[in-house]
N, C-alpha and C positions, 0 to 999 in steps of 0.2 A: 956576921952572917950575911947582912944585907950587902956589904961591899963585895963579898965573894960572889953573890948572885949577880951583881952588876958587872963584875969582871967576866963572868961566864956569858952574860948577855952581850956585852961588848964584843967578846971573842966570836960569838955566834954571828953577830951582825957583820963583823969584819970578814968572816969566812963567806958569808952570803955575797958581800960586795966583791970579793975576789972571784967567786964563782961566776958572777954576772960579768965581770971584766973578761974572764976567759971565754965566755959565750960570745960576747961582743967581738973579741979579737978573732974568733973562729968565723964569725959571720962577715967581718970586714973584707976578708979575702975573696968573697963572692961578688965584689963590686956592686954594692947596694945603690939603689936610687931612692932619694927622698922626695916624694911628691905624690902626684895623683894623675890619673887619666881622666880626661873629660871628653864628652862627645858633643858634636855640634852638627846640626842640619844646616845646609847652606843654599842660598839662591845663586845660581850661576851668572845671571845677568843677561842671558840671551833672551831677546824679545819673544821669540816663538816657543820657548821652552815651557814645559808644563809647570815649572817652579814659579813662573811669573803669575800664576793663578792664586798663589797664597802659600802660607807656611805648611799647609797640609801636603803640598806637593814638592817641598824642598828636597834636595839631594842629601843622601847620607843614611845613617850617621857616619861621620868621619871622626876619628879619634886623635886626640892631642895629648902630649905629655906636658904636664905643668910641674915645674920643679920648685922646691922650697928654696929660700924662705918666703918669698913674696908671691910665688905662683904666677908671676907675670910672663916669664919666658914660656913660650909654647913651641913644641916641636911636633910637626905633623907625623902621625903614625900610619895613617891610611884607614881603610875600611875595617881592618882587623887589628887587634892589639897583638903585637908579636909576643910569643911566649916568653922570650928572654927578658923583655921589658917587664912583663907581669911578674916573673920570678924575682927580678931585681927589686921591684917595688915591694914585694912581700918580705924580702930580706930587710929592706930599709924600715918597714913597719915593725918587724920583729926587733930590730935594734932600738927603735924608738920606745917600744914597750919595755925592753930591758933597761934602758936609761931612766925611764920613769920609775921603775921598780928600784933601781939603784939610788935615785934621789930620795925615795921614801926611807930606805935603809940609812942613808947618810943623815937625813933629818932626825931619824930616831937616835942615831949615834950622838948627834949634837945635843939632843935633849938629855941624854944620859951623862954628858960631860958636866952638867951643873949639879949632879947628885953626888 
């Protein structure tokens, strides 16, 4: 009886993993980005500019794209975040959530292997 329940549980977990893989595959075609957008206020360096008076007067905010895995690469986006970039980042975040969920199911499946 216990072994039948374990088989059913394993089958259910495998089905969940397959469903997650299908969802990831459907999202991959949307050209996801993995990273984040950061903003920065800057000092332009002109002596007579208001920004020379201190941080309160800096220019911006200006937006930058920082890509995984190390977030060191920065791409200037401008004063507004392009909608296409935001959409691609959201797709990337959704994929990361699904991969995390898949890891939990995989770990659960490994735990059942010893039973």
